[in-house]
VOPAGU-2260 file (C-alpha; in pm, 1 decimal, decimal comma):
REM VOPAGU-2260
SITE   aa  ch    i         X         Y         Z
SITE  MET   A    0     726,6   -2495,2     630,2
SITE  PHE   A    1     991,8   -2291,1     363,6
SITE  ASN   A    2    1337,4   -2326,1     464,1
SITE  LYS   A    3    1445,2   -2043,0     159,8
SITE  ILE   A    4    1236,9   -1751,0      42,1
SITE  LEU   A    5    1374,0   -1520,9    -190,0
SITE  ILE   A    6    1279,2   -1133,8    -129,0
SITE  ALA   A    7    1169,3    -976,5    -489,8
SITE  ASN   A    8    1218,1    -623,6    -324,8
SITE  ARG   A    9    1456,2    -365,0    -151,1
SITE  GLY   A   10    1390,1    -108,9     119,3
SITE  GLU   A   11    1211,5    -125,5     450,3
SITE  ILE   A   12     984,0    -418,9     305,4
SITE  ALA   A   13    1262,9    -634,1     212,1
SITE  LEU   A   14    1398,3    -561,3     556,7
SITE  ARG   A   15    1055,7    -601,5     746,9
SITE  ILE   A   16    1016,1    -971,6     541,2
SITE  ILE   A   17    1363,9   -1063,4     618,4
SITE  ARG   A   18    1287,1   -1008,6    1005,9
SITE  THR   A   19     967,5   -1237,6    1074,5
SITE  CYS   A   20    1193,9   -1538,0     853,1
SITE  LYS   A   21    1458,7   -1530,9    1061,5
SITE  GLU   A   22    1205,2   -1601,8    1373,2
SITE  MET   A   23    1045,5   -1837,5    1220,0
SITE  GLY   A   24    1335,5   -2004,0    1114,7
SITE  ILE   A   25    1369,9   -1928,7     746,9
SITE  ARG   A   26    1660,3   -1880,6     567,6
SITE  THR   A   27    1658,5   -1533,0     314,7
SITE  VAL   A   28    1826,8   -1472,0       1,1
SITE  ALA   A   29    1799,6   -1074,9     -94,6
SITE  VAL   A   30    1842,0    -949,2    -491,6
SITE  TYR   A   31    1922,9    -617,2    -535,3
SITE  SER   A   32    2051,1    -370,8    -788,1
SITE  GLU   A   33    2384,5    -228,6    -877,5
SITE  ALA   A   34    2288,7      43,9    -672,0
SITE  ASP   A   35    2174,6    -109,4    -377,9
SITE  LYS   A   36    2468,4    -318,5    -310,1
SITE  ASP   A   37    2562,9    -122,7      34,2
SITE  ALA   A   38    2168,3    -204,3     120,5
SITE  LEU   A   39    2101,7    -292,5     461,5
SITE  HIS   A   40    1874,2    -624,5     301,6
SITE  VAL   A   41    2161,8    -756,3     163,5
SITE  VAL   A   42    2360,0    -718,2     430,0
SITE  LEU   A   43    2135,4    -892,6     664,6
SITE  ALA   A   44    1973,9   -1122,6     454,0
SITE  ASP   A   45    2123,0   -1478,4     426,8
SITE  GLU   A   46    2212,5   -1493,4      83,1
SITE  ALA   A   47    2202,2   -1182,4    -201,4
SITE  VAL   A   48    2216,3   -1191,8    -575,7
SITE  CYS   A   49    2276,9    -879,4    -784,5
SITE  ILE   A   50    1985,8    -880,8   -1074,0
SITE  GLY   A   51    2090,6    -573,9   -1308,3
SITE  PRO   A   52    2170,2    -211,8   -1294,2
SITE  PRO   A   53    2004,1      57,8   -1090,8
SITE  SER   A   54    1662,9      93,5   -1353,6
SITE  SER   A   55    1431,3     -72,2   -1192,4
SITE  LYS   A   56    1312,5    -264,9   -1510,8
SITE  GLU   A   57    1633,2    -397,3   -1554,3
SITE  SER   A   58    1638,9    -522,2   -1183,9
SITE  TYR   A   59    1348,6    -520,7    -978,5
SITE  LEU   A   60    1068,7    -586,9   -1264,8
SITE  LYS   A   61    1280,7    -850,2   -1459,4
SITE  ILE   A   62    1109,1   -1158,6   -1394,4
SITE  PRO   A   63    1412,3   -1370,7   -1586,2
SITE  SER   A   64    1704,0   -1232,6   -1332,8
SITE  ILE   A   65    1468,5   -1280,3   -1035,3
SITE  ILE   A   66    1375,4   -1616,5   -1146,2
SITE  SER   A   67    1742,2   -1712,0   -1191,3
SITE  ALA   A   68    1843,5   -1613,0    -856,2
SITE  ALA   A   69    1547,7   -1808,2    -658,4
SITE  GLN   A   70    1628,2   -2103,5    -864,1
SITE  ILE   A   71    2008,5   -2075,7    -801,6
SITE  THR   A   72    1982,3   -2008,9    -461,0
SITE  GLY   A   73    1756,3   -2321,8    -423,6
SITE  ALA   A   74    1481,2   -2099,9    -274,1
SITE  GLU   A   75    1119,2   -2287,2    -256,9
SITE  ALA   A   76     912,5   -1948,6    -263,9
SITE  ILE   A   77     922,3   -1572,2    -371,0
SITE  HIS   A   78     765,9   -1311,1    -121,1
SITE  PRO   A   79     698,2    -979,3    -328,7
SITE  GLY   A   80     613,4    -786,9     -74,4
SITE  TYR   A   81     480,5    -426,2    -226,7
SITE  GLY   A   82     489,1    -274,2    -530,7
SITE  PHE   A   83     771,0    -400,1    -850,2
SITE  LEU   A   84     621,1    -721,7    -898,7
SITE  ALA   A   85     353,1    -770,3    -602,8
SITE  GLU   A   86      60,6    -701,6    -819,1
SITE  ASN   A   87     191,8    -872,2   -1129,4
SITE  ALA   A   88     -39,0   -1195,5   -1240,8
SITE  ASP   A   89     191,0   -1294,8   -1471,0
SITE  PHE   A   90     479,0   -1326,2   -1279,6
SITE  SER   A   91     255,6   -1505,5   -1012,8
SITE  GLU   A   92     183,2   -1741,7   -1299,3
SITE  ILE   A   93     595,1   -1813,7   -1438,7
SITE  CYS   A   94     686,3   -1856,9   -1009,3
SITE  ALA   A   95     381,3   -2121,9   -1024,3
SITE  ASP   A   96     539,1   -2261,0   -1381,5
SITE  SER   A   97     938,3   -2269,7   -1257,0
SITE  GLY   A   98     807,8   -2460,1    -935,6
SITE  ILE   A   99     854,9   -2156,1    -682,2
SITE  LYS   A  100     543,2   -2101,3    -470,7
SITE  PHE   A  101     443,8   -1714,6    -479,4
SITE  ILE   A  102     334,2   -1580,8    -136,5
SITE  GLY   A  103      40,4   -1357,4    -291,6
SITE  PRO   A  104    -261,1   -1471,7    -460,0
SITE  SER   A  105    -299,0   -1686,9    -768,0
SITE  PRO   A  106    -305,3   -1508,4   -1079,9
SITE  ASP   A  107    -611,6   -1491,4   -1123,4
SITE  MET   A  108    -655,9   -1340,7    -833,0
SITE  ILE   A  109    -452,9   -1100,3    -871,3
SITE  THR   A  110    -635,2   -1034,6   -1252,5
SITE  ARG   A  111    -992,1   -1030,3   -1129,8
SITE  MET   A  112    -910,6    -778,4    -784,6
SITE  GLY   A  113    -637,9    -627,9    -927,4
SITE  ASP   A  114    -738,1    -493,0   -1226,5
SITE  LYS   A  115   -1028,6    -194,9   -1082,0
SITE  ALA   A  116   -1296,6    -228,5   -1362,9
SITE  LEU   A  117   -1326,5    -613,4   -1350,5
SITE  ALA   A  118   -1286,7    -563,9    -925,2
SITE  LYS   A  119   -1520,0    -298,2    -952,1
SITE  SER   A  120   -1788,9    -564,5   -1108,6
SITE  THR   A  121   -1697,6    -825,6    -942,0
SITE  MET   A  122   -1763,9    -675,3    -611,4
SITE  ARG   A  123   -2122,8    -539,2    -762,1
SITE  GLU   A  124   -2183,3    -899,8    -844,1
SITE  CYS   A  125   -2146,0   -1010,6    -526,7
SITE  GLY   A  126   -2357,1    -702,3    -350,1
SITE  VAL   A  127   -2066,9    -467,8    -188,1
SITE  PRO   A  128   -2162,4    -125,9    -248,4
SITE  VAL   A  129   -1973,8      53,1    -550,2
SITE  VAL   A  130   -1902,7     376,1    -683,5
SITE  PRO   A  131   -2169,2     484,0    -972,5
SITE  GLY   A  132   -1942,8     438,1   -1298,3
SITE  SER   A  133   -1860,5     278,2   -1547,1
SITE  GLU   A  134   -1889,0    -129,6   -1533,4
SITE  GLY   A  135   -1568,2    -243,4   -1693,2
SITE  ALA   A  136   -1238,1     -98,0   -1923,1
SITE  LEU   A  137   -1405,3     248,7   -2120,0
SITE  LYS   A  138   -1380,1     163,1   -2460,3
SITE  ASN   A  139   -1318,1     556,5   -2575,8
SITE  GLU   A  140   -1404,2     909,4   -2461,1
SITE  ASP   A  141   -1728,2     891,9   -2570,7
SITE  GLU   A  142   -1814,5     641,3   -2379,4
SITE  ALA   A  143   -1652,1     842,0   -2074,3
SITE  LEU   A  144   -1839,0    1136,8   -2164,3
SITE  LYS   A  145   -2175,6     954,8   -2200,8
SITE  ILE   A  146   -2141,9     757,6   -1868,4
SITE  ALA   A  147   -2045,2    1102,4   -1711,0
SITE  GLU   A  148   -2390,2    1267,0   -1798,7
SITE  GLU   A  149   -2584,1     968,0   -1663,0
SITE  ILE   A  150   -2409,8     987,1   -1320,8
SITE  GLY   A  151   -2318,6    1340,7   -1330,0
SITE  TYR   A  152   -2020,7    1593,9   -1256,5
SITE  PRO   A  153   -1762,7    1552,7   -1107,7
SITE  VAL   A  154   -1632,1    1223,8   -1226,7
SITE  MET   A  155   -1303,8    1049,8   -1166,0
SITE  LEU   A  156   -1112,6     896,2   -1426,2
SITE  LYS   A  157    -833,6     616,6   -1286,5
SITE  ALA   A  158    -608,0     343,6   -1485,3
SITE  SER   A  159    -726,5      33,4   -1455,0
SITE  ALA   A  160    -422,7    -107,4   -1349,1
SITE  GLY   A  161    -204,3     -13,3   -1123,8
SITE  GLY   A  162    -213,0     297,2    -832,3
SITE  GLY   A  163     -49,3     593,7    -656,7
SITE  GLY   A  164    -219,3     810,3    -831,7
SITE  LYS   A  165     -90,5     738,9   -1136,5
SITE  GLY   A  166    -341,1     785,5   -1463,8
SITE  MET   A  167    -567,0     950,8   -1222,4
SITE  ARG   A  168    -777,0    1249,1   -1298,1
SITE  ILE   A  169   -1082,0    1448,5   -1143,7
SITE  VAL   A  170   -1292,4    1613,8   -1426,1
SITE  TRP   A  171   -1563,0    1865,9   -1342,4
SITE  LYS   A  172   -1703,5    1930,6   -1632,6
SITE  ALA   A  173   -1792,1    1774,9   -1996,1
SITE  ASP   A  174   -1568,0    2037,3   -2182,0
SITE  GLU   A  175   -1248,8    1909,3   -1968,0
SITE  LEU   A  176   -1270,5    1549,0   -1989,7
SITE  LYS   A  177   -1151,4    1480,4   -2337,5
SITE  LYS   A  178    -797,7    1626,3   -2277,4
SITE  ALA   A  179    -813,1    1421,5   -1894,4
SITE  TYR   A  180    -892,1    1093,1   -2067,4
SITE  GLN   A  181    -600,3    1143,9   -2361,6
SITE  THR   A  182    -406,2    1233,6   -2021,8
SITE  ALA   A  183    -429,2     978,9   -1784,1
SITE  SER   A  184    -417,0     701,9   -2012,2
SITE  ASN   A  185    -142,5     839,4   -2180,1
SITE  GLU   A  186      47,1     815,2   -1841,9
SITE  ALA   A  187    -147,8     484,9   -1731,1
SITE  GLY   A  188      15,7     328,5   -2005,5
SITE  ALA   A  189     381,8     453,6   -1950,1
SITE  ALA   A  190     358,5     344,5   -1589,0
SITE  PHE   A  191     147,5      53,1   -1572,5
SITE  GLY   A  192     192,0    -110,3   -2002,3
SITE  ASN   A  193    -182,0     -43,0   -1952,4
SITE  PRO   A  194    -325,1     283,5   -2065,6
SITE  GLU   A  195    -700,6     189,4   -2036,0
SITE  LEU   A  196    -932,6     375,4   -1789,5
SITE  TYR   A  197   -1257,8     308,0   -1628,2
SITE  LEU   A  198   -1466,6     652,1   -1487,3
SITE  GLU   A  199   -1632,0     657,0   -1154,6
SITE  LYS   A  200   -1835,6     917,8   -1001,6
SITE  TYR   A  201   -1604,6    1119,7    -766,3
SITE  ILE   A  202   -1714,1    1185,6    -415,3
SITE  GLU   A  203   -1661,4    1489,6    -261,3
SITE  ASN   A  204   -1503,8    1519,2     108,8
SITE  PRO   A  205   -1465,7    1157,8     131,0
SITE  ARG   A  206   -1270,0     950,8     400,1
SITE  HIS   A  207   -1036,5     678,3     230,6
SITE  ILE   A  208   -1068,1     372,8     483,8
SITE  GLU   A  209    -940,6      41,7     368,2
SITE  ILE   A  210   -1019,4    -295,6     558,2
SITE  GLN   A  211    -713,4    -610,0     583,6
SITE  VAL   A  212    -812,5    -897,9     472,7
SITE  MET   A  213    -659,1   -1258,6     485,9
SITE  GLY   A  214    -759,1   -1563,2     322,0
SITE  ASP   A  215    -660,5   -1928,1     334,8
SITE  VAL   A  216    -661,5   -2237,6     136,9
SITE  PHE   A  217    -957,2   -2341,5     319,0
SITE  GLY   A  218   -1208,1   -2121,3     203,9
SITE  ASN   A  219   -1161,2   -1881,6     490,1
SITE  VAL   A  220   -1159,9   -1494,9     525,9
SITE  TYR   A  221   -1096,4   -1285,9     837,8
SITE  SER   A  222   -1086,4    -930,7     887,5
SITE  TYR   A  223    -841,6    -797,6    1075,7
SITE  GLY   A  224   -1052,2    -460,0    1105,1
SITE  GLU   A  225   -1007,0    -122,6     873,6
SITE  ARG   A  226    -753,3     124,9     859,5
SITE  ASP   A  227    -820,2     501,4     767,9
SITE  CYS   A  228    -581,0     627,3     515,2
SITE  THR   A  229    -732,3     964,5     444,9
SITE  VAL   A  230    -441,4    1205,6     535,4
SITE  GLN   A  231    -293,4    1198,0      85,5
SITE  ARG   A  232    -127,8    1435,5    -139,6
SITE  ARG   A  233    -213,2    1320,5    -493,2
SITE  HIS   A  234    -352,1    1036,7    -395,9
SITE  GLN   A  235     -82,0     905,3    -223,1
SITE  LYS   A  236     -98,0     800,7     144,0
SITE  LEU   A  237      95,8     997,9     377,3
SITE  ILE   A  238     -75,5     900,2     768,4
SITE  GLU   A  239    -264,2     597,3     847,0
SITE  GLU   A  240    -401,8     525,1    1140,6
SITE  ALA   A  241    -629,7     237,1    1261,5
SITE  PRO   A  242    -891,1     215,9    1438,1
SITE  SER   A  243   -1058,9     494,5    1237,9
SITE  SER   A  244   -1220,8     778,6    1452,7
SITE  PHE   A  245   -1446,4     834,2    1195,2
SITE  ILE   A  246   -1657,3     599,2    1168,9
SITE  THR   A  247   -1964,1     458,3    1360,1
SITE  GLU   A  248   -1968,7      61,3    1498,5
SITE  GLU   A  249   -2251,2      14,2    1262,4
SITE  THR   A  250   -2093,2     114,4     976,2
SITE  ARG   A  251   -1737,6     -79,2    1062,9
SITE  ARG   A  252   -1949,6    -383,3    1092,9
SITE  LYS   A  253   -2100,0    -302,1     764,3
SITE  MET   A  254   -1723,4    -273,8     653,4
SITE  ASN   A  255   -1597,5    -546,5     792,6
SITE  GLU   A  256   -1890,8    -793,2     609,8
SITE  ALA   A  257   -1840,2    -645,8     306,1
SITE  ALA   A  258   -1505,1    -656,0     284,4
SITE  VAL   A  259   -1537,7   -1043,7     393,2
SITE  LEU   A  260   -1804,8   -1118,3     171,8
SITE  GLY   A  261   -1621,4    -971,1    -186,7
SITE  SER   A  262   -1284,3   -1156,9    -116,3
SITE  MET   A  263   -1464,8   -1508,9     -45,8
SITE  SER   A  264   -1670,5   -1419,0    -394,0
SITE  VAL   A  265   -1331,2   -1512,9    -528,9
SITE  ASN   A  266   -1181,2   -1742,9    -308,3
SITE  TYR   A  267    -892,5   -1512,2    -193,2
SITE  GLU   A  268    -589,4   -1618,2     -53,2
SITE  GLY   A  269    -352,1   -1446,7     139,1
SITE  ALA   A  270    -284,3   -1096,6     269,8
SITE  GLY   A  271    -514,1    -828,9      91,6
SITE  THR   A  272    -661,0    -523,2     141,1
SITE  ILE   A  273   -1073,1    -383,8      10,8
SITE  GLU   A  274   -1041,2     -27,1      24,6
SITE  PHE   A  275   -1378,4     233,4      62,6
SITE  LEU   A  276   -1437,7     596,6      27,0
SITE  VAL   A  277   -1692,4     689,0     295,5
SITE  ASP   A  278   -1925,6     980,3     260,3
SITE  LYS   A  279   -2052,5    1205,6     546,1
SITE  TYR   A  280   -2308,3    1026,5     599,6
SITE  GLN   A  281   -2130,9     731,8     629,8
SITE  ASN   A  282   -2266,3     560,5     346,0
SITE  PHE   A  283   -1918,9     343,2     176,3
SITE  TYR   A  284   -1858,7     269,5    -119,4
SITE  PHE   A  285   -1555,9     -24,4    -274,7
SITE  ILE   A  286   -1273,5     161,0    -489,2
SITE  GLU   A  287   -1003,8    -122,1    -524,1
SITE  MET   A  288    -856,8    -442,5    -379,7
SITE  ASN   A  289    -533,5    -451,5    -371,2
SITE  THR   A  290    -373,6    -806,9    -390,9
SITE  ARG   A  291     -50,2    -798,8    -158,7
SITE  ILE   A  292      84,0    -626,5     179,4
SITE  GLN   A  293      16,7    -327,1     207,0
SITE  VAL   A  294     291,6     -48,1     315,3
SITE  GLU   A  295      47,0      59,5     629,8
SITE  HIS   A  296      58,6    -257,1     771,1
SITE  PRO   A  297     177,7    -207,8    1119,2
SITE  VAL   A  298     -84,7     -53,3    1249,5
SITE  THR   A  299    -288,2    -308,5    1190,5
SITE  GLU   A  300     -26,7    -527,6    1412,2
SITE  MET   A  301     -12,5    -288,8    1668,8
SITE  ILE   A  302    -336,7    -307,3    1715,7
SITE  GLN   A  303    -398,7    -653,9    1674,7
SITE  GLY   A  304    -111,5    -816,4    1801,0
SITE  ILE   A  305     -25,6   -1034,4    1513,3
SITE  ASP   A  306     270,2   -1043,2    1246,0
SITE  LEU   A  307      60,4   -1025,4     915,1
SITE  ILE   A  308     425,6   -1121,8     708,6
SITE  LYS   A  309     431,2   -1436,3     923,7
SITE  GLN   A  310      47,6   -1490,5     818,5
SITE  GLN   A  311     121,1   -1466,8     466,4
SITE  ILE   A  312     386,9   -1739,4     496,0
SITE  LEU   A  313     171,3   -2002,4     677,2
SITE  VAL   A  314    -104,8   -1969,3     397,6
SITE  ALA   A  315     126,7   -1975,6     138,8
SITE  THR   A  316     247,5   -2299,6     304,7
SITE  GLY   A  317     -83,1   -2450,7     337,5
SITE  LYS   A  318    -130,5   -2426,6     711,3
SITE  GLU   A  319    -423,5   -2270,5     915,6
SITE  ILE   A  320    -351,7   -1912,9     995,9
SITE  GLU   A  321    -367,6   -1787,8    1386,1
SITE  TYR   A  322    -658,4   -1611,6    1393,8
SITE  THR   A  323    -817,5   -1460,0    1676,5
SITE  PRO   A  324   -1131,0   -1205,4    1641,1
SITE  ASN   A  325   -1002,0    -950,2    1912,2
SITE  GLU   A  326   -1139,7    -582,8    1974,5
SITE  PRO   A  327    -880,3    -351,9    1842,7
SITE  ASN   A  328    -615,4    -279,6    2155,3
SITE  GLY   A  329    -570,3      95,1    2210,9
SITE  HIS   A  330    -491,3     344,2    1891,7
SITE  SER   A  331    -215,7     360,2    1594,2
SITE  PHE   A  332     -11,7     576,2    1343,3
SITE  GLU   A  333     162,2     539,5    1051,9
SITE  PHE   A  334     396,4     818,4     924,5
SITE  ARG   A  335     560,1     737,0     649,2
SITE  ILE   A  336     932,4     950,3     619,5
SITE  ASN   A  337    1046,5    1042,9     270,6
SITE  ALA   A  338    1314,5    1199,8     131,6
SITE  GLU   A  339    1118,5    1488,6      28,8
SITE  ASP   A  340    1091,0    1853,8      43,5
SITE  PRO   A  341     778,3    1929,5     206,1
SITE  ASP   A  342     855,8    2303,7     139,6
SITE  TYR   A  343     858,6    2273,5    -242,8
SITE  ASN   A  344     550,0    2066,7    -329,3
SITE  PHE   A  345     729,9    1746,5    -158,6
SITE  ARG   A  346     986,8    1787,7    -406,0
SITE  PRO   A  347    1216,7    1441,8    -396,2
SITE  SER   A  348    1533,5    1479,8    -206,8
SITE  PRO   A  349    1839,2    1195,1    -244,0
SITE  GLY   A  350    2155,6    1240,3    -168,1
SITE  LYS   A  351    2334,8    1123,7     200,4
SITE  ILE   A  352    2203,0    1097,9     511,8
SITE  GLU   A  353    2499,4    1269,0     703,3
SITE  TYR   A  354    2363,6    1148,5    1060,6
SITE  LEU   A  355    2068,3     972,2    1178,4
SITE  HIS   A  356    1900,4     931,1    1549,9
SITE  PHE   A  357    1565,3     715,0    1541,2
SITE  PRO   A  358    1346,8     785,8    1859,5
SITE  GLY   A  359    1284,8     481,4    2054,6
SITE  GLY   A  360    1098,4     400,7    2366,4
SITE  PHE   A  361     750,4     193,4    2472,5
SITE  GLY   A  362     503,7     204,2    2157,5
SITE  VAL   A  363     709,6     344,6    1931,4
SITE  ARG   A  364     845,0     124,5    1634,2
SITE  VAL   A  365    1054,3     230,2    1348,3
SITE  ASP   A  366    1061,7      -1,8     994,2
SITE  SER   A  367    1352,5     180,6     807,4
SITE  HIS   A  368    1636,6      53,9     593,3
SITE  VAL   A  369    1867,4     352,4     602,0
SITE  TYR   A  370    2132,3     402,5     819,1
SITE  ASP   A  371    2433,2     677,1     910,8
SITE  GLU   A  372    2625,5     786,3     549,6
SITE  TYR   A  373    2374,8     564,1     385,7
SITE  THR   A  374    2318,5     715,4      -6,0
SITE  ILE   A  375    1959,4     742,3     -96,4
SITE  PRO   A  376    1921,5     629,2    -411,4
SITE  PRO   A  377    1761,1     876,0    -707,6
SITE  TYR   A  378    1631,2     548,8    -924,4
SITE  TYR   A  379    1325,5     457,3    -691,3
SITE  ASP   A  380    1064,6     492,3    -428,5
SITE  SER   A  381    1170,6     809,6    -164,8
SITE  LEU   A  382    1024,8     628,0     113,1
SITE  ILE   A  383    1280,6     558,6     373,1
SITE  ALA   A  384    1089,0     526,9     692,7
SITE  LYS   A  385     780,6     470,7     900,8
SITE  LEU   A  386     767,1     602,4    1228,4
SITE  ILE   A  387     487,4     356,3    1398,1
SITE  VAL   A  388     307,3     419,9    1755,3
SITE  TRP   A  389      78,2     288,7    1961,5
SITE  GLY   A  390    -110,9     482,8    2300,5
SITE  THR   A  391    -420,8     392,0    2481,8
SITE  ASP   A  392    -644,9     601,3    2279,2
SITE  ARG   A  393    -600,7     851,1    1967,9
SITE  GLU   A  394    -495,6    1078,2    2227,3
SITE  HIS   A  395    -215,5     945,9    2365,8
SITE  ALA   A  396    -139,0     830,7    1999,0
SITE  ILE   A  397     -98,6    1192,8    1894,1
SITE  LYS   A  398      94,3    1254,1    2210,8
SITE  ARG   A  399     357,5    1007,7    2178,8
SITE  ALA   A  400     406,5    1082,6    1786,8
SITE  LYS   A  401     484,1    1473,2    1922,8
SITE  ARG   A  402     740,0    1314,3    2155,0
SITE  ALA   A  403     868,3    1080,6    1926,1
SITE  PHE   A  404     905,8    1315,9    1641,2
SITE  GLU   A  405    1167,6    1504,0    1904,8
SITE  GLU   A  406    1402,2    1260,0    1842,6
SITE  PHE   A  407    1371,9    1200,2    1486,3
SITE  MET   A  408    1696,2    1366,6    1367,1
SITE  VAL   A  409    1813,8    1284,2     977,3
SITE  GLU   A  410    2044,2    1534,5     867,2
SITE  GLY   A  411    2165,7    1547,1     461,2
SITE  ILE   A  412    1870,1    1500,0     328,6
SITE  LYS   A  413    1505,1    1701,7     298,0
SITE  THR   A  414    1287,1    1487,7     458,8
SITE  THR   A  415     916,0    1461,8     546,0
SITE  ILE   A  416     958,4    1510,6     909,7
SITE  PRO   A  417     874,2    1875,6     993,4
SITE  PHE   A  418     527,9    1811,9     738,9
SITE  HIS   A  419     420,0    1610,2    1002,9
SITE  LYS   A  420     532,9    1786,7    1321,8
SITE  GLN   A  421     312,9    2054,9    1155,4
SITE  VAL   A  422      40,8    1786,9    1107,8
SITE  LEU   A  423      35,2    1676,1    1424,9
SITE  GLU   A  424     -11,6    2049,8    1561,2
SITE  ASN   A  425    -297,4    2077,9    1329,0
SITE  GLU   A  426    -635,7    2139,3    1468,8
SITE  ASP   A  427    -850,4    1977,8    1236,0
SITE  PHE   A  428    -615,1    1659,9    1262,5
SITE  ILE   A  429    -659,7    1650,5    1644,3
SITE  ASN   A  430   -1040,6    1666,6    1593,9
SITE  GLY   A  431   -1051,8    1393,3    1304,6
SITE  ASN   A  432   -1187,7    1693,7    1098,8
SITE  TYR   A  433   -1092,1    1645,9     779,8
SITE  ASP   A  434   -1088,9    1414,6     473,8
SITE  THR   A  435    -924,2    1365,0     170,3
SITE  SER   A  436    -826,6    1710,7      60,0
SITE  PHE   A  437    -686,8    1769,3     417,1
SITE  ILE   A  438    -300,3    1856,2     283,9
SITE  ASP   A  439    -450,7    2010,7     -35,3
SITE  LYS   A  440    -616,9    2270,3     228,2
SITE  HIS   A  441    -364,4    2332,6     446,6
SITE  PHE   A  442     -20,7    2236,9     306,1
SITE  LEU   A  443      61,8    2256,7     -57,1
SITE  LYS   A  444     177,0    2565,0    -207,3
SITE  ARG   A  445     -30,3    2704,4    -508,0
């Protein structure tokens, strides 16, 4: 087992990893930017190293500074969390070259499955259903036009590298494609350093459902069931739940089998998520694999009774992971609390928290890094907390979420708490009658 792990991240995920490490008897090293000198992960880690100014490029994305911090403190392994360098194959390789264990998949696995176009090709080869489209990255706009004509509009352009809705455009007709291609390519290049795009058929009125997998060093890949991530805005998830109330048991079985098959085809190691779009006829299509722990992993933990971060660490040490194929126990939701103003199309709202009170009680969990009088910096993602609730069934979990939000108080900044309260009163949400356009239809102002 590792004696010391450096966490190459910030915010709630850094705290989440620190807590598991403490329970496993592993010392932790936090890295932080100058803007995060008062952050909670800095306080609760056993050691902390400043790695640069506020800009992510000069701190949390600066590989030499992170490697130096690990070497100086004697950390044997680095956990990247999610975002930043979590899916960076070069970082994984540099860790290995430096004699430091990267807690995640190998550089080759990240390259094969982290690049969406290559991952789609890999899945197609092993028989996993994929959305019709280009077999790899597009060469130019003319190739995009040709493929779009073959598969029919609407189509979607997507960045080959990265995610979070960046470098993504829906195209409804041919005369819109060239402009969309240029815009998406420029956006992808700025966000991920890679302007390449791929194209696929746009599935109308889909559900976004993903499967949590974990692979070990012995060639085994285990599935921990699905999460329904359909409630999104601008292709970014806001509410997740497990299990999905939409898919049938037959679809559930097929999706889990496909996720395991696809992961085993690349000898996948560590935590990963196979993401699918599911149409109204229960047809499902692979869209991408995230080669890291997900923001929404707690809903799986709540219904499976496991610690996925611990599983990751066990895999990285070459040990067999603790796996018991259980039927889901109850129902869980995760609500992302962002420092954003939902009245102004979710405009970021950084600033000082003047008063804070987290909800509690049975079946309620809050993952957060903020505290009274903490100042949310404007440099990073707006996520400040995750409210996770568990209930005996979906109806019970919704009631518990409503109760928890009555206790959740944040003053001094705008948050998405009022938005979540409205969602919990929406009949379509309560009845499970929605798709990925749910927020656009009900909440976004034009």
